[in-house]
C-alpha positions in Angstrom: 25.5 13.3 29.4 22.8 12.6 26.9 20.9 15.2 24.9 17.3 14.6 23.9 17.7 13.6 20.2 15.2 16.2 18.9 17.9 18.8 19.8 20.2 17.8 16.9 21.9 18.9 13.7 19.6 21.0 11.5 16.9 21.5 14.1 14.3 24.2 13.8 13.4 26.1 16.9 10.4 28.3 17.4 11.1 31.9 16.6 10.3 34.7 19.1 9.9 32.1 21.9 12.1 30.8 24.7 13.4 27.3 23.7 14.3 24.8 26.3 17.2 22.4 25.6 17.1 19.2 27.8 19.2 16.2 28.5 20.4 13.8 31.2 23.6 13.9 33.3 25.6 11.5 35.5 26.9 12.2 39.0 30.0 14.4 39.0 29.1 15.9 35.6 28.9 19.6 35.2 27.2 20.8 32.0 28.0 24.0 30.2 25.9 25.2 27.2 26.7 28.1 24.9 24.6 29.4 22.0 26.5 31.3 19.3 29.4 31.4 21.8 27.2 33.0 24.5 27.0 31.1 27.7 23.5 29.9 28.9 22.4 29.2 32.4 22.0 25.5 33.1 19.5 24.2 35.6 19.6 20.7 37.2 17.0 18.3 38.5 19.0 16.1 40.7 16.1 13.8 41.5 15.5 12.9 37.8 19.1 13.6 36.8 18.0 16.0 34.1 19.5 19.3 33.0 18.1 22.1 30.9 19.1 25.4 29.4 16.9 28.1 27.8 17.8 29.6 24.5 16.5 33.2 24.5 13.9 34.5 22.0 15.3 34.9 18.5 13.9 36.2 15.2 13.5 33.9 12.2 16.6 32.9 10.4 19.9 31.2 10.9 22.1 29.3 10.9 23.1 29.2 14.5 25.1 26.8 16.6 24.9 25.3 20.1 27.9 23.8 22.0 27.6 21.5 25.1 30.6 20.8 27.3 30.9 18.3 30.2 33.3 19.2 33.0 34.9 21.8 30.8 35.6 19.5 27.8 33.5 20.0 24.6 31.2 17.1 24.2 28.8 18.0 21.4 28.4 20.8 18.8 25.1 21.3 16.9 25.1 23.5 13.9 22.8 24.6 11.1 20.1 25.6 13.6 17.2 27.6 12.2 14.6 29.7 13.9 11.2 29.6 12.3 7.7 28.2 13.0 7.3 24.7 14.4 4.2 22.6 14.0 3.6 19.4 15.9 1.9 16.8 13.6 -0.3 14.3 15.5 -2.8 11.6 14.9 -2.9 8.4 12.9 -2.3 7.2 9.3 -3.9 10.1 7.3 -1.4 12.5 9.0 1.4 10.1 8.8 0.8 9.2 5.2 4.0 9.8 3.3 4.4 12.2 0.4 5.4 9.3 -2.0 1.8 8.0 -1.7 0.4 11.1 -3.3 2.1 10.8 -6.7 -1.2 10.4 -8.6 -2.0 14.0 -7.8 1.3 15.8 -7.5 4.1 13.8 -9.1 5.9 16.7 -10.7 5.7 18.8 -7.5 7.2 16.0 -5.5 10.0 15.2 -7.9 11.1 18.9 -8.0 10.8 19.7 -4.3 13.9 21.2 -2.8 13.4 23.3 0.3 16.4 23.6 2.6 14.4 25.6 5.2 11.5 23.1 5.5 12.6 20.4 7.8 11.0 17.4 9.5 11.8 15.4 12.6 10.0 12.1 12.8 9.8 10.8 16.3 10.7 7.1 16.5 7.7 4.8 16.8 8.4 2.5 19.8 5.7 1.6 22.3 6.4 2.0 26.0 4.4 1.1 29.1 4.5 1.7 32.8 6.8 4.7 32.6 7.4 7.8 30.6 10.7 8.5 28.8 12.3 11.7 30.1 14.3 12.3 26.9 14.0 11.1 23.3 16.4 8.8 21.7 16.7 8.3 17.9 15.5 10.3 14.9 17.0 13.2 13.0 16.1 16.4 11.3 16.0 16.2 7.5 15.4 18.8 4.8 12.6 18.7 2.2 15.0 17.7 -0.6 15.0 14.8 -3.1 17.0 12.7 -0.7 14.3 12.8 2.0 11.1 14.3 0.6 9.3 10.9 0.0 9.0 10.2 3.7 7.7 13.6 4.7 4.1 13.7 6.1 2.2 14.7 3.0 -0.2 17.0 4.9 2.8 18.4 6.8 4.9 19.1 3.7 2.1 20.7 1.6 1.1 22.9 4.7 4.8 23.9 5.3 5.3 24.7 1.6 2.3 27.0 1.5 3.5 28.8 4.6 7.1 29.0 3.5 6.1 30.5 0.1 3.9 33.0 1.9 6.4 34.4 4.4 9.8 32.7 3.6 10.2 31.8 7.3 11.7 28.4 8.1 9.3 25.7 9.0 9.9 22.7 11.3 7.6 19.7 11.4 7.7 17.4 14.4 6.0 14.2 13.1 4.4 12.1 15.9 1.5 10.5 13.9 1.2 6.7 13.9 -1.1 4.7 11.7 -4.0 3.1 13.6 -3.4 5.0 16.8 -6.5 5.5 18.9 -6.7 8.5 21.2 -6.1 6.3 24.2 -2.6 5.6 23.1 -1.8 9.4 23.0 -2.7 10.0 26.7 -0.9 9.4 30.0 -2.0 6.7 32.3 -3.0 9.2 35.0 -5.2 11.2 32.6 -6.6 8.2 30.9 -7.7 6.5 34.1 -9.3 9.8 35.4 -11.1 10.3 32.1 -12.3 6.7 31.8 -13.4 6.7 35.5 -15.5 9.8 34.9 -17.4 8.2 32.0 -17.5 4.7 33.3 -20.8 4.9 35.2 -22.6 6.3 32.2 -21.4 3.9 29.5 -20.1 0.7 31.2 -23.6 -0.9 30.9 -24.2 0.2 27.3 -21.9 -2.1 25.5 -19.2 -4.8 25.8 -15.5 -5.3 25.3 -14.2 -5.2 21.8 -11.9 -8.1 22.5 -9.1 -6.3 20.6 -5.6 -7.4 21.6 -4.1 -4.2 20.4 -6.5 -1.5 21.5 -8.0 -0.8 24.9 -11.6 0.0 25.6 -13.7 1.0 28.6 -14.0 -2.6 29.6 -10.4 -3.8 29.3 -8.1 -0.8 29.6 -7.2 -1.5 33.2 -6.2 -5.0 32.4 -4.0 -3.9 29.5 -2.4 -1.2 31.5 -1.5 -3.8 34.1 -0.3 -6.6 31.8 1.6 -4.3 29.4 3.5 -2.6 32.1 5.6 -5.8 32.1 7.9 -5.1 29.1 9.2 -8.7 29.3 5.6 -9.8 28.7 5.3 -7.4 25.8 8.5 -8.6 24.3 7.5 -12.2 24.7 4.1 -11.7 22.9 5.7 -9.7 20.2 8.2 -12.5 19.6 5.5 -15.1 19.5 3.5 -13.0 17.0 6.5 -12.6 14.8 7.3 -16.3 14.8 3.6 -17.1 14.0 3.6 -14.6 11.1 6.9 -16.0 9.8 5.8 -19.6 10.1 2.5 -18.9 8.2 4.2 -17.1 5.4 6.9 -19.7 5.1 4.4 -22.5 4.9 2.5 -20.7 2.1 5.8 -20.1 0.3 6.9 -23.7 0.7 3.6 -25.1 -0.7 3.2 -22.6 -3.5 4.1 -24.4 -6.8 4.3 -21.0 -8.5 7.6 -20.2 -6.8 9.2 -23.4 -7.8 7.7 -23.6 -11.3 8.5 -20.0 -12.3 4.9 -18.7 -12.6 6.3 -15.2 -12.7 7.1 -16.1 -16.4 4.5 -16.6 -19.2 2.1 -19.4 -18.4 2.3 -22.0 -21.2 -0.7 -24.1 -20.2 -4.3 -23.2 -20.1 -5.0 -24.2 -16.5 -6.3 -21.0 -15.0 -9.4 -19.0 -14.2 -10.1 -15.4 -15.1 -10.0 -12.4 -12.9 -11.6 -9.1 -13.9 -9.2 -6.3 -12.8 -10.0 -4.5 -10.6 -12.3 -6.2 -8.1 -12.0 -7.6 -4.6 -13.2 -11.1 -3.7 -16.0 -9.7 -1.6 -19.2 -11.7 -2.2 -17.3 -14.2 -4.4 -16.3 -17.8 -3.7 -12.9 -16.5 -2.7 -14.1 -14.1 -0.1 -12.7 -16.1 2.8 -9.6 -17.3 0.9 -6.3 -17.0 2.6 -3.0 -17.9 1.0 -1.4 -17.0 -2.3 -3.0 -16.3 -5.7 -1.3 -15.5 -9.0 -2.5 -13.1 -11.6 -1.0 -12.6 -15.1 -1.7 -10.5 -18.1 0.1 -10.2 -21.5 0.3 -6.8 -23.1 1.9 -5.3 -26.2 4.1 -2.3 -25.7 5.2 0.2 -28.4 8.8 -0.2 -29.4 9.7 3.4 -28.3 8.7 2.6 -24.7 11.4 0.0 -24.2 14.3 2.3 -23.6 12.3 4.7 -21.3 11.4 4.7 -17.7 7.8 3.6 -17.6 5.4 3.8 -14.6 3.5 0.7 -13.7 0.4 1.4 -11.5 -1.5 -1.4 -9.9 -3.9 0.5 -7.7 -4.2 -1.0 -4.2 -3.7 -4.8 -3.8 -4.8 -6.8 -0.8 -3.0 -7.8 1.3 0.5 -8.1 0.1 2.0 -8.4 -3.5 5.1 -9.4 -5.3 5.1 -8.0 -8.8 7.1 -9.1 -11.9 7.5 -7.9 -15.4 8.8 -10.4 -17.9 9.8 -12.6 -15.0 11.9 -9.9 -13.3 10.9 -8.6 -9.8 9.9 -4.9 -10.0 8.5 -4.3 -6.5 5.9 -5.2 -3.9 4.4 -4.4 -0.5 3.6 -6.5 2.5 0.3 -4.8 3.4 -2.7 -3.4 1.6 -2.7 0.4 2.0 0.2 1.7 -0.2 -0.6 2.6 -3.8 1.4 0.2 -6.0 3.5 2.5 -8.1 6.6 1.0 -9.7 9.0 2.8 -12.0 10.3 0.3 -14.6 13.9 0.9 -15.6 14.8 1.3 -19.3 15.1 -2.1 -20.8 12.6 -3.8 -18.5 10.0 -3.8 -21.3 10.8 -5.2 -24.7 9.3 -4.9 -28.2 6.2 -7.1 -28.7 4.4 -8.9 -25.9 5.3 -8.3 -22.2 4.1 -10.3 -19.2 3.0 -8.7 -16.0 2.6 -11.2 -13.1 1.3 -10.5 -9.6 1.6 -12.8 -6.7 -1.0 -11.9 -4.0 -0.6 -13.1 -0.5 -3.9 -12.8 1.4 -3.4 -13.2 5.2 -5.8 -10.9 6.9 -8.4 -9.1 4.7 -10.6 -9.9 1.8 -8.2 -10.2 -1.1 -8.2 -8.7 -4.5 -7.6 -5.3 -6.3 -9.4 -2.3 -5.0 -11.8 -0.7 -7.5 -11.7 2.8 -8.9 -7.9 2.9 -8.5 -5.4 3.4 -11.4 -4.2 0.3 -13.2 -2.0 1.1 -16.2 1.4 1.5 -17.7 2.3 5.1 -18.3 4.9 7.0 -20.3 4.4 10.7 -20.3 0.8 11.4 -21.2 0.3 8.0 -22.9 -1.2 5.1 -21.0 -1.9 1.4 -21.6 -4.9 0.3 -19.6 -4.5 -2.8 -17.5 -8.1 -3.2 -16.4 -10.1 -6.1 -17.8 -9.5 -9.9 -17.9 -6.4 -11.4 -16.2 -5.5 -15.0 -15.8 -5.6 -16.3 -12.3 -4.2 -19.4 -10.6 -4.3 -20.5 -6.9 -0.9 -20.9 -5.4 -1.4 -22.3 -1.9 -4.5 -22.1 0.3 -4.1 -21.7 4.0 -5.9 -21.2 7.3 -6.6 -17.7 8.6 -3.6 -16.1 10.1 -4.2 -15.0 13.7 -3.6 -11.2 13.9 -0.6 -9.9 15.8 -0.8 -7.6 18.8 0.0 -4.0 17.8 1.2 -2.8 21.1 1.9 0.6 19.6 -1.9 1.1 19.6 -2.4 0.2 23.2 -3.3 2.7 26.0 -0.5 5.2 26.8 2.0 3.4 24.5 2.7 6.4 22.3 2.3 9.1 24.9 5.0 7.5 27.0 7.6 7.1 24.2 6.8 9.8 21.7 4.8 12.7 23.2 6.0 13.1 26.8 9.8 13.0 25.8 9.3 16.0 23.5 7.4 18.1 26.1 8.3 21.8 26.2 9.5 21.8 22.6 8.2 25.2 21.6 5.7 25.2 18.7 3.4 27.5 16.8 0.4 25.1 16.6 -0.7 21.4 16.6 -2.0 19.9 13.4 -4.0 16.7 14.2 -5.8 14.1 12.1 -7.2 11.2 14.1 -10.4 9.4 14.9 -10.9 6.5 12.6 -9.6 4.1 15.2 -12.1 5.3 17.7 -15.2 4.7 15.5 -16.3 1.6 17.5 -17.2 3.6 20.6 -17.8 7.2 19.5 -19.9 7.9 22.6 -16.8 8.3 24.8 -14.4 9.6 22.2 -15.5 13.2 23.0 -14.3 13.2 26.6 -11.1 11.4 25.7 -10.3 13.8 22.9 -10.9 16.8 25.1 -8.7 15.4 27.8 -6.0 14.6 25.3 -6.0 18.2 24.0 -5.8 19.5 27.5 -2.9 17.2 28.4 -1.0 18.1 25.2 -1.4 21.8 25.9 0.0 21.2 29.4 3.1 19.9 27.7 3.5 22.2 24.8 1.7 25.4 25.8 -1.7 26.1 27.3 -2.7 28.5 24.6 -1.3 26.4 21.7 -3.9 26.4 18.8 -5.2 22.9 17.9 -6.2 22.3 14.3 -8.1 19.0 13.8 -9.0 17.4 10.5 -12.5 15.9 10.2 -12.4 12.2 9.5 -13.3 11.7 5.9 -16.0 9.6 4.1 -15.3 5.9 3.8 -17.3 2.7 3.3 -14.5 0.1 3.4 -12.5 -1.6 0.7 -15.4 -3.6 -0.9 -17.2 -1.5 0.1 -18.2 -3.7 3.1 -20.3 -1.2 5.0 -23.8 0.0 4.2 -23.3 3.2 6.2 -20.2 5.3 6.9 -18.7 3.9 10.1 -17.1 7.3 10.9 -20.4 9.2 11.2 -20.3 9.0 15.0 -16.8 10.2 15.3 -17.4 13.0 12.9 -20.4 14.2 15.0 -18.2 14.2 18.1 -15.5 16.2 16.4 -17.9 18.9 15.6 -19.1 19.0 19.2 -15.6 19.0 20.6 -14.6 22.0 18.4 -17.3 24.1 20.1 -16.1 23.0 23.6 -12.4 23.7 23.4 -10.9 27.2 23.1 -8.7 27.8 20.0 -9.7 24.4 18.5 -10.6 24.4 14.8 -12.1 21.6 12.8 -10.9 21.3 9.2 -13.6 19.9 6.8 -12.5 16.9 4.7 -15.7 14.9 4.2 -16.1 15.9 0.6 -12.5 14.8 -0.1 -13.2 11.2 0.9 -13.5 8.2 -1.5 -15.8 5.3 -0.6 -13.2 2.6 -0.8 -10.0 4.4 0.2 -9.2 5.0 3.8 -6.3 7.2 2.8 -7.4 9.6 0.0 -4.3 10.8 -1.8 -5.3 14.4 -2.3 -3.6 15.5 0.9 -2.5 18.8 -0.6 -6.1 19.9 -0.5 -6.4 18.9 3.1 -3.2 20.8 3.8 -4.5 23.9 2.0 -7.6 23.8 4.2 -5.4 23.5 7.3 -3.4 26.5 6.1 -6.5 28.6 5.2 -7.8 28.1 8.8 -4.4 28.8 10.2 -4.0 32.1 8.3 -7.4 33.2 9.5 -6.2 33.0 13.1 -2.7 34.4 12.7 
């Protein structure tokens, strides 16, 4: 017997609703289920080898317990079950974006958060093709406490907090959002084929294939559905991608003199250029540079800072960074999006001059430091500005790194592994933030989005309200666009809102920032979700 993992310790079930508990069974296994010591009826699907039991409607509160026995012997006991309001979080990175990325706006609120009755279950992110998982494996329910809060969806948490403070009813968040996910990855093969087939005659002659290895489009989705259904092929390509990535980075590391000559310490010679922090290399001689670049700055720190925890903010760096203070590693990220926020332990800084060194590794994008982001050392309300002239040295130049195949963005990949396995999990509403990855072909985003909403409702409830965030304003990191690339998607979202019953569009355009795809003020987005939700309660 296996139980779908979303039904686990600390779960939140939808109050005043029948909740279905599901799992698999083997031949000759008889399943018994009791809830608070009361026996529940168990139904069997012998063809799929699935069993299910329905927990009757319950008011908000808890804790409760569930016991499952196999052939009369206790197999599993789940405790600390709460009844409250459950919200399914869907979409891509702006919904997935973790709370720890929003410290510029709400640091104190995050560091003091402790809500035992706000809980999140993050569905494991594993692509699957050619079949749909009947049950979910992996993942766990966690409380919004200091041990887990950093990884909560920021929009989800701020929404849940507002709701909990309003009615003190437990809140459960089921987090299914995946950065970069196009709507095609969130649909079943059956519905995707039907939807694409219906729009093919209208649009197939109005464009061409995007040649994207990761995402499908009107011109290549059939080929990808066929090729990717062979999971051995998927595993082989993923392995080759990883080996190519590792080889590229190893080659850059091996040829970078800075790693062997300790460039993370103070540079004694004057062989360097200057770099004006912050800027990207867009429209400079390094615009196409790939490889490693070192940046260094010497600053004087007050004596009374040295025995304190000091925050180092380095905005957003592209693509990856390794950051040192006085030759000691303090942190780094392997990709461009996370805000670089490092908390220096007492003793990291010393009286007098201190050296900050950044090793940038540019493998995919135009490198540099994104403008209009925070670059400083901070203690309390005091700041030392780090903008201005930095020393710069080239580590190792390299050829462009061929991008990897993100199978998780491919047609049906997430529906099969993340959405379908949690079907029938009772919820109050769906909160959705997606569309950026469909900006290339907005003309058929509308039909796809409508079909996706319809399919999700067939899984979670035909009348389930659907709250959808408008994609925000953005012009690229440089910026690199003259016009907002999301205009077409935004127009479609407004059209779709009027075509789908109980669908509500949440305005976010004014919260955007021209060079930040992930604006950090997610609390305001959540408040707007909550305002619209309360209007419809």
